Residue frames relative to the residue before (quaternion, step in Angstrom):
aa qw qx qy qz dx dy dz
M 1.0000 0.0000 0.0000 0.0000 0.00 0.00 0.00
T 0.2290 -0.7788 0.5752 0.1004 3.46 -1.14 0.62
D 0.8557 0.0682 -0.0589 0.5095 3.57 -0.97 0.78
G 0.6180 -0.5687 0.3342 0.4276 3.61 1.02 0.64
A 0.4217 0.6956 -0.4952 0.3049 3.64 1.21 0.23
P 0.5160 -0.6715 0.3756 0.3765 3.68 -0.96 0.49
F 0.7051 -0.4902 0.2251 0.4603 3.69 -0.81 0.50
W 0.6802 0.5529 -0.2701 0.3984 3.44 0.91 -0.95
K 0.6841 0.4292 -0.2610 0.5288 3.46 1.34 -0.23
S 0.7700 0.4054 -0.1742 0.4609 3.49 1.22 -0.41
T 0.6787 0.3975 -0.2071 0.5818 3.53 1.48 -0.46
P 0.4144 -0.6447 0.5769 0.2825 3.59 -0.99 0.92
L 0.6200 -0.5597 0.4109 0.3653 3.55 -1.13 0.71
A 0.7014 0.4446 -0.3236 0.4535 3.71 0.83 -0.60
D 0.7257 0.4341 -0.2684 0.4614 3.56 1.14 -0.14
M 0.4216 0.6945 -0.4623 0.3553 3.53 1.46 0.24
T 0.5340 -0.5747 0.5284 0.3246 3.52 -1.31 0.39
S 0.6380 -0.5180 0.3562 0.4447 3.60 -1.04 0.40
E 0.6462 0.5401 -0.3176 0.4357 3.57 1.11 -0.98
E 0.6480 0.4915 -0.3141 0.4898 3.62 0.98 -0.77
W 0.6704 0.5090 -0.3058 0.4449 3.59 0.84 -0.78
E 0.6272 0.5338 -0.3038 0.4790 3.60 1.15 -0.68
S 0.6771 0.5045 -0.2978 0.4454 3.44 0.86 -1.12
L 0.5741 0.5756 -0.4353 0.3869 3.77 0.98 -0.33
C 0.5657 0.5422 -0.4039 0.4722 3.63 1.05 -0.48
D 0.3358 -0.7486 0.5585 0.1223 3.51 -0.83 1.30
G 0.4953 -0.6928 0.4379 0.2881 3.59 1.17 -0.34
C 0.4120 0.7573 -0.4488 0.2351 3.58 1.23 0.24
G 0.4401 -0.7478 0.4003 0.2946 3.55 1.34 -0.26
R 0.4477 0.7358 -0.4256 0.2774 3.62 1.26 -0.20
C 0.6702 0.5252 -0.2953 0.4333 3.52 1.08 -0.69
C 0.6578 0.4870 -0.2741 0.5050 3.57 1.36 -0.40
L 0.5322 0.5996 -0.4442 0.3998 3.51 1.18 0.43
Q 0.5559 -0.6027 0.4458 0.3592 3.57 -1.08 0.69
K 0.0927 -0.7483 0.6529 0.0715 3.56 -1.17 0.75
L 0.2057 -0.7151 0.6463 0.1690 3.54 -1.27 0.47
R 0.2460 -0.7373 0.6148 0.1339 3.55 -1.16 0.90
D 0.3632 -0.6984 0.5546 0.2696 3.61 -0.91 0.86
D 0.4453 -0.6999 0.4867 0.2737 3.63 -0.78 1.04
E 0.7269 0.4242 -0.3145 0.4390 3.65 0.87 -0.62
T 0.8078 0.3121 -0.1698 0.4703 3.56 0.74 -0.91
D 0.4093 -0.7356 0.4484 0.3005 3.63 1.33 -0.32
A 0.4754 0.6898 -0.4255 0.3422 3.58 1.30 0.11
I 0.5011 -0.6376 0.5383 0.2293 3.57 -1.18 0.89
H 0.0157 0.7210 -0.6916 -0.0400 3.58 -0.96 0.63
H 0.3304 -0.7300 0.5836 0.1318 3.62 -0.76 1.29
T 0.1184 -0.7420 0.6517 0.1032 3.38 -1.39 0.50
D 0.4980 -0.6122 0.5121 0.3391 3.55 -1.42 0.21
V 0.4807 0.6907 -0.4054 0.3571 3.72 1.11 0.36
A 0.2113 -0.8230 0.5194 0.0909 3.48 -0.44 1.10
C 0.6071 -0.4867 0.4615 0.4261 3.60 -1.23 0.31
R 0.6085 -0.5771 0.4127 0.3556 3.52 -1.17 0.71
L 0.6960 0.5020 -0.2961 0.4195 3.59 1.01 -0.60
L 0.6328 0.5682 -0.3433 0.3986 3.59 1.28 -0.45
D 0.4001 -0.6851 0.5503 0.2605 3.47 -0.89 0.93
T 0.3972 -0.7608 0.4616 0.2246 3.61 -0.55 1.27
Q 0.6591 0.4595 -0.3450 0.4852 3.73 1.06 -0.08
T 0.7703 0.3714 -0.2291 0.4650 3.60 0.59 -1.16
C 0.1755 -0.7679 0.5234 0.3250 3.56 1.26 -1.01
R 0.4569 0.6152 -0.5010 0.4022 3.57 0.93 1.03
C 0.4475 -0.6898 0.4802 0.3055 3.58 -0.95 0.85
T 0.4812 -0.7270 0.4472 0.2002 3.35 -0.92 1.15
D 0.7872 0.0912 -0.0858 0.6039 3.65 1.28 -0.20
Y 0.1611 -0.8737 0.4590 0.0018 3.39 0.82 1.29
H 0.7570 0.4183 -0.2281 0.4471 3.62 0.82 -1.00
R 0.7593 0.3220 -0.2107 0.5248 3.56 1.19 -0.42
R 0.3535 0.7714 -0.4923 0.1939 3.68 1.32 0.24
F 0.6128 0.5517 -0.3806 0.4186 3.63 0.81 -0.43
R 0.6108 0.4972 -0.3411 0.5133 3.63 1.14 -0.66
K 0.7653 0.4175 -0.2092 0.4430 3.56 0.73 -0.96
V 0.7376 0.1695 -0.1014 0.6457 3.69 1.04 -0.51
P 0.2490 -0.8335 0.4828 0.1011 3.63 -0.05 1.16
D 0.7054 0.4252 -0.2794 0.4936 3.50 1.21 -0.42
C 0.3248 0.7214 -0.5218 0.3192 3.68 1.37 0.19
I 0.2814 -0.7616 0.5662 0.1423 3.54 -1.05 0.86
S 0.2321 -0.7266 0.6292 0.1491 3.49 -1.04 0.95
L 0.3441 -0.8084 0.4648 0.1097 3.40 -0.28 1.46
T 0.0341 0.7893 -0.6093 0.0681 3.66 -0.64 1.02
P 0.6893 -0.4542 0.3781 0.4191 3.52 -1.33 0.26
E 0.6145 0.5601 -0.3116 0.4599 3.49 1.08 -0.91
L 0.7027 0.4564 -0.2632 0.4782 3.52 0.59 -1.17
L 0.5726 0.6504 -0.3688 0.3363 3.61 0.89 -0.83
A 0.6295 0.5730 -0.3077 0.4250 3.51 1.09 -0.88
D 0.7977 0.3978 -0.1458 0.4292 3.38 1.02 -0.82
I 0.6007 0.5939 -0.3207 0.4284 3.64 1.42 -0.23
D 0.0871 -0.8473 0.5194 0.0687 3.49 -0.62 0.99
W 0.6233 0.5947 -0.3049 0.4060 3.59 1.31 0.18
L 0.4190 0.6645 -0.4963 0.3696 3.57 1.28 0.27
P 0.5756 -0.5640 0.4623 0.3699 3.68 -1.14 0.48
P 0.5709 -0.6280 0.3990 0.3472 3.46 -1.17 0.65
S 0.6659 0.4921 -0.3014 0.4728 3.61 1.25 -0.32
C 0.3910 0.7344 -0.4733 0.2894 3.61 1.30 0.03
A 0.5404 -0.6798 0.4017 0.2906 3.61 -0.81 0.97
Y 0.6488 0.5528 -0.3009 0.4277 3.37 1.23 -1.01
V 0.6266 0.5234 -0.2894 0.4996 3.70 1.28 -0.75
L 0.6675 0.5285 -0.3057 0.4262 3.45 0.94 -0.88
I 0.6876 0.4685 -0.2691 0.4850 3.48 0.89 -1.08
R 0.5943 0.5887 -0.3408 0.4291 3.65 1.10 -0.93
D 0.7317 0.3919 -0.1908 0.5241 3.53 1.11 -1.07
G 0.5699 -0.6643 0.3523 0.3315 3.65 1.00 0.21
Q 0.4479 0.6606 -0.4268 0.4253 3.45 1.29 0.64
D 0.4922 -0.6487 0.4913 0.3093 3.42 -1.45 0.33
L 0.6352 -0.5258 0.4014 0.3987 3.52 -1.28 0.20
P 0.4855 -0.6468 0.4581 0.3689 3.74 -0.82 0.49
P 0.7110 -0.5061 0.3272 0.3623 3.61 -1.11 0.51
W 0.7160 0.4656 -0.2198 0.4713 3.41 1.12 -0.87
H 0.4352 0.6633 -0.4743 0.3816 3.65 1.28 -0.10
P 0.6067 -0.6467 0.3614 0.2881 3.53 -0.99 0.95
L 0.5862 0.6011 -0.2982 0.4541 3.52 1.34 -0.80
R 0.7189 0.4401 -0.2000 0.4995 3.54 1.39 -0.70
S 0.7677 0.3864 -0.1897 0.4747 3.31 1.05 -1.08
H 0.3081 -0.7551 0.5046 0.2833 3.58 1.25 -0.49
D 0.6806 0.3763 -0.2691 0.5681 3.56 1.11 0.51
P 0.3806 -0.7739 0.4754 0.1738 3.52 -0.67 1.23
D 0.5665 0.6173 -0.3186 0.4433 3.45 1.37 -0.47
T 0.5939 0.5721 -0.3908 0.4089 3.59 0.92 -0.33
V 0.5393 0.5681 -0.4139 0.4638 3.66 1.26 -0.10
R 0.6162 0.4801 -0.3377 0.5251 3.60 1.11 -0.71
Q 0.6910 0.5110 -0.3059 0.4097 3.61 0.67 -1.15
S 0.6786 0.5095 -0.3022 0.4342 3.68 0.98 -0.69
G 0.5205 -0.6384 0.4199 0.3810 3.52 1.28 -0.41
A 0.4752 0.7096 -0.4012 0.3311 3.53 1.42 0.02
S 0.6891 0.5302 -0.2760 0.4097 3.48 1.00 -0.96
A 0.4662 -0.7058 0.4943 0.2005 3.46 -1.07 1.03
G 0.4224 0.7667 -0.3934 0.2811 3.51 1.53 -0.48
G 0.8443 0.2636 -0.1491 0.4421 3.50 -0.95 0.86
R 0.7721 0.2567 -0.1860 0.5508 3.47 1.26 -0.28
I 0.5984 0.5279 -0.3687 0.4768 3.57 1.01 0.74
I 0.2616 -0.7616 0.5621 0.1887 3.53 -1.29 0.30
S 0.4798 -0.6493 0.4660 0.3620 3.57 -0.89 0.56
E 0.5940 -0.5760 0.4271 0.3648 3.64 -1.20 0.67
R 0.6176 0.5217 -0.4131 0.4192 3.64 0.92 -0.43
R 0.7510 0.3929 -0.2568 0.4645 3.59 1.04 -0.19
A 0.6228 0.6652 -0.3085 0.2727 3.50 1.23 -0.70
G 0.3370 -0.7282 0.5292 0.2757 3.68 0.98 -0.62
N 0.8517 -0.1009 0.1019 0.5041 3.54 -1.05 -0.95
L 0.3970 -0.7255 0.4948 0.2670 3.65 -0.61 0.87
E 0.6115 0.5795 -0.3536 0.4064 3.59 1.06 -0.70
D 0.6320 0.5237 -0.3351 0.4626 3.60 1.31 -0.42
H 0.7075 0.4847 -0.2219 0.4639 3.61 1.27 -0.17
I 0.3353 0.7693 -0.4724 0.2693 3.57 1.34 0.22
V 0.0118 0.8222 -0.5615 0.0925 3.49 -0.78 1.17
D 0.3675 -0.7600 0.4387 0.3080 3.68 -0.74 0.34
W 0.5305 0.7183 -0.3501 0.2829 3.67 1.12 -0.70
P 0.7068 0.4728 -0.3390 0.4025 3.59 0.86 -0.71
G 0.6125 0.5158 -0.3044 0.5159 3.59 1.46 -0.19
E 0.7068 0.5004 -0.2822 0.4127 3.53 1.16 -0.25
W 0.5866 -0.5220 0.4359 0.4398 3.64 -1.14 0.15
P 0.4197 -0.7029 0.4801 0.3152 3.73 -0.71 0.93
S 0.1238 -0.7141 0.6889 0.0114 3.32 -1.43 0.79
A 0.4325 -0.6751 0.5391 0.2579 3.54 -0.89 1.00
E 0.5777 0.5945 -0.3565 0.4308 3.64 1.18 -0.50
T 0.7515 0.3765 -0.2100 0.4995 3.51 0.97 -0.63
T 0.5273 0.6141 -0.4177 0.4127 3.52 1.23 0.02
P 0.5325 -0.6229 0.4427 0.3640 3.78 -0.70 0.90
A 0.5628 -0.6219 0.4109 0.3573 3.56 -0.96 0.86
R 0.6148 0.5499 -0.3974 0.4021 3.70 0.78 -0.54
W 0.7061 0.4294 -0.3033 0.4744 3.66 1.08 -0.30
R 0.5860 0.5884 -0.3631 0.4227 3.58 1.37 -0.20
P 0.5283 -0.5806 0.4720 0.4012 3.50 -1.09 0.42
P 0.5397 -0.5840 0.4810 0.3691 3.51 -1.23 0.31
A 0.5941 -0.5941 0.4304 0.3300 3.61 -1.12 0.80
I 0.3520 -0.7208 0.5303 0.2745 3.71 -0.85 0.59
R 0.1883 -0.8063 0.5527 0.0947 3.48 -0.72 1.02
R 0.2248 -0.7837 0.5601 0.1473 3.59 -0.76 0.81
R 0.3936 -0.7093 0.5257 0.2559 3.55 -1.01 0.62
R 0.3600 -0.7241 0.5443 0.2232 3.43 -1.07 0.89
S 0.3939 -0.7328 0.5090 0.2209 3.53 -0.98 0.91
């Protein structure tokens, strides 16, 4: 680090340690959702269908260390691949850092609280279905995984309760 700046501001993606690289992931789970690419237009259509290894509530991979053996098309994100991938969510830390932007305030590296990802509306947790139960992917096309997260558009049951203050 230089000048006390956090590593994501001072270290190029290609020079990050594996620990730094892994910590950039906010755990939203959006990258682990199935996508459809239109053959004619090349457009990406996001779905609410999760990889079979993704816990649909916590958005954590249930077998992270063996995921490539169990899901052959699972992607190992690298700085080199990042240049060609067009389906990551706009709030993805890897995309933000690649494009010279800062992490959002709700990112766990800034907030020091992993629950802020859910509070912000970024987490897919609780609003996705496993590919084992989904059926036809075309029946699950949704927009939100490809949009900037918004707590306002997150269903109320996933938002934290409002803090009420007592009047004296």
